[in-house]
N, C-alpha and C positions, 0 to 999 in steps of 0.2 A: 841857196839857203831856204829852208822851209819855215814859213811863219804861220802856217795853218795849224792852229791849236786844236780845233775840233772839226769833225766832218761827218756827214752822212753819206753812205755809199749804197746805192740801190743795185739790185741784181748782183749781190756780193759774191756769188760763186762763179761768175763769168771769168774768163781768162784775164781780161783787162782789169776788172775789179780786184782780182787777187793780186795783181801787180801793184795797184794803187794801195791796197791794204799793207802789203809788204814794205813799200817805200815810205808810206806815211807813218806807220807805227815805228819804223826804225828811226825816225827823226822827231818823235815825241807827240805825234797827233793822236788824240783820243777819238775813237771812231764808234759810231753806231752803224752797223751794217744791216741791210734789209734783204731778206731772202723770201722764198715762197713757202707757203704751208706745205708740209711734207718733207721739208729739209731739216727736221729737228736734229737728226744725228750729225749731219754736216755742220749745223750751227754749233752744237756742243764741241765738236772737234776744232772748229775755228776759234772759239773762245778759249779753249785749252791751249792752242798753239800760240795765241797772242794774249796770254793771261794778263788781265788787268788793263789791257790797252783797247779792247774791243768788246762791244755788246752786240749780239745778233738778235734782231727782231724779225718775226715772220708774219706775212700777210699778203693780201691781194692788192696790188698797187693800182688796179683799175676800179677798185671799190672805194667810193668817196668816204664812207664812214670809217672803214678800216684805215684808210690813208690818214684821216684826221687823228685817229687814235695813235697810229704809229708815230706821226710827227710830234704829237704831244708827249709821248713817252721819250722820244729822242731828245726833245728839248729839256725834259726833266733830268735826263742823264747827263747831257752835255752842257746845259745852260745856254750860253751864246754859241750859235752854230756859224763857223767861219765859211765853210764850203760844202757844196753838195755835188756829188758825182753820180750821174745817171748812166748806167752801163747796160740797161735792158735792150735786147734786140734779137730778132730772128731773121733769117734770110731764106728766100726761095727763088728759084728760077722758073718762070712759067709765062706762057703767052696769056694775054687777057682773054682770048677766045676759049682757052682751055681750063683756066684755073677755077677751082671750086669756090663758090661764094664764101663758104665758111673759112677757107684758107685766107682769103682777103681780110675777113673779119679778124682772124688770128694775127695777121701781119699788123693791122692797124691797132689792135689791142696792145700788142707787145711793143711795137716801135713808136706808137704815138700816144695811145690812151694812158699808158703807165706814166709817160712824161707829163701829160696834161693833168691827170687826176692827182697823182702823188706829188709831182713837181710843183704844182701850184700851191699845195699846202706848205711845202718848204719855202716857196716864194713868199707866201703870206707871213710866215714866221720871220723871215729875214726882213721883210718890209716893216714889221712891227719893231724889230730890234734896231733897224736903221742902217744895216749894211749886210754884206754877204755876197757869195758868188755861187752861181749854179752853172755846172758844166755838163753838157749832153754829148752823146756820140751819134753822129749822123753818118752820111756816106758821101764820098768824093763825087760820084757821078750824078748826084742831085743837082750839081751846078754845071753839068755838061749835057750834050745831047744823049738821051737815054735810048740804048739799043733795044731791039725786040727781045723779050724774055725777062727784062729787068723792070718792066713797068710797074707791076703790083708792089714789089719791094720798094722801089724808088718813090712811088707815090706816098707810101707811109712815112718815108724819111723826109720827103718834101714837106709834108704836113708838119713834121717835127721842126724843120727849118723855119717855117712860118711862125710856129709857136715861139721859138727861140728869139727871133727878131722882134716880134711884137711884144713879148713879155719883157724883153730888155727895155723897150720904150716905156712900158708901164713902170718899170723899176727905177728909171732914171732919177726921179725926184726923191727916192728913198735910198740912193747909193747902193742899190742891189744890181749886180752885174750878172748877165745871162749870156752864155756863149756856147758854141758847139765846135767840136773837132770833126772833120770830115775825112776819115781815112779811106784809102783804097783797101784792098784785101788785107785783113789782119792775119798774121801767121799763127794759126791755132791748129790743134790736132784735127778738129772737125773739118776745117778748110783744106788741110793737106789730104785728108781721106776723100773729100768730095772732089778735089782737083789733083789727082795723082800725077798728071802729066805737066802741071804748071811748075814754075821755078819759084819756090818760096823766098829765095834771096831777094826777089823784087817786091816782096810784100812788106807791110809795116809790122815791126815786132811789137808785141804788147808792152814790153818794158819801155820802149821808146815812146809809145803812145801815152803811157801812164806818166812818164817824165814830163811830157809836154802839157798834159792836162793839169798836173800839179803846178807847173811853172806859171801857166796862164791863169790859175785860180788863186794866186798869192794875193793877200790883202793890198799890196802895193800896186796891183794891176787894175785899180779901180777905174782907170781911163778906158779899159777895154770892155765893151759890152755890145751885144747885138752882132758879134762877129761869127762868121762861118769859116773856120780855118781849115783849109785843105791840107792833108798829110799824104804825100805821094810816095815817098821813098824812091825806088827805081822804076815804079810802074807808072807809065804815062798814058 
């Protein structure tokens, strides 16, 4: 049963976010979705598809001022915000000795800075209202030995893990929960194209991941905070 009445979803055109939007709107959740500047046409299409159930706002989630404005607009639209789902992320495979410095900056901007800059504005909103749940998407191998080639990507996600755990501690006195799911490979068209010889049956389906994120963000899960929840499916 879904008791999330209102939600903000960041990186709303990602595969997992699309599953979250589909499932939440079907059970009555009013959503403010956040996308990137330049996605105006997709934003209009999404609002038409879920007419009256979703409002799409566009901005740079690494920009503090824009993030403050976006969260203030979301609060005006939704009133009380029950849940926040952060789906922003990019992946690259590269050795530390080879990777371009700017690519590392990109990884940290998308995988960590969006969570920190925009996520903390949502956190402050929930802290002021006295409750709420923030859910982030990290990576399973951040809690295992990291093989060569995965270092730069995993480093950005490990930073996200630290943010989740420590922000949860900050939110304990205000009844604000902060958690992250840590999936293995998510079954997306991009990942299938990048790994044509792999077996996607062992990967995590976006629909299943969205179900778990929604379940763990219900208002009655207030006892769960600071958790890094691995999602393995059949890939070990």
